[in-house]
C-alpha positions, -999 to +999 in steps of 0.1 A: +301-580-207+264-586-215+244-557-229+211-550-213+181-555-235+158-526-240+120-531-237+097-506-254+071-487-234+042-501-254+052-536-245+055-527-208+021-511-209+005-540-227+020-565-203+009-546-172-026-540-185-030-578-192-021-585-156-041-557-140-072-565-161-070-602-152-065-615-187-033-632-178-016-642-146+018-627-138+035-660-143+021-664-178+032-629-188+067-634-175+073-669-190+075-662-228+096-630-230+117-643-200+108-614-176+116-616-140+086-613-117+102-584-098+106-564-130+069-569-137+061-558-101+082-526-107+063-519-139+030-524-122+040-501-093+051-474-119+017-476-137-002-474-104+019-445-091+016-425-123-021-433-130-032-399-117-011-381-143-031-397-171-059-372-165-036-342-159-031-339-197-062-318-199-048-293-175-015-291-193-032-287-226-052-258-212-021-241-198-003-245-232-033-231-250-034-201-227+003-195-232-001-197-270-030-172-269-009-149-248+020-151-272-003-145-302-017-114-285+019-101-280+028-108-316-003-090-328+006-060-306+042-060-319+031-062-355+008-032-349+036-012-333+059-021-362+033-010-388+029+023-369+067+028-368+070+021-406+042+046-414+059+072-391+092+067-410+075+070-444+056+102-433+087+117-418+105+111-452+077+125-473+071+155-452+107+162-444+108+199-440+134+218-458+137+253-447+131+276-476+131+310-460+101+311-438+082+285-458+083+247-454+084+228-486+071+193-491+096+170-510 
């Protein structure tokens, strides 16, 4: 059984851009690497259908940055709460009251 060859995405993009820009004709592009014309047509259709998502990267980047900022705020709040809890434990140890009659004695 023949194994299918794998073509990298950079090659596909380069070939499609050569055809779409008019640098080469589809027949020229298909000839050397032995591509079938219908495969090139499929690649072109993929590029055209996904072209709108090229500019959506800015939106995704903003969403990721907002999420990172939110997580950083949460981490800062948790760090502050942890520091307060540690100080409370230290204070409770140092001022642990030992009943000495009616007086409280500091350890």
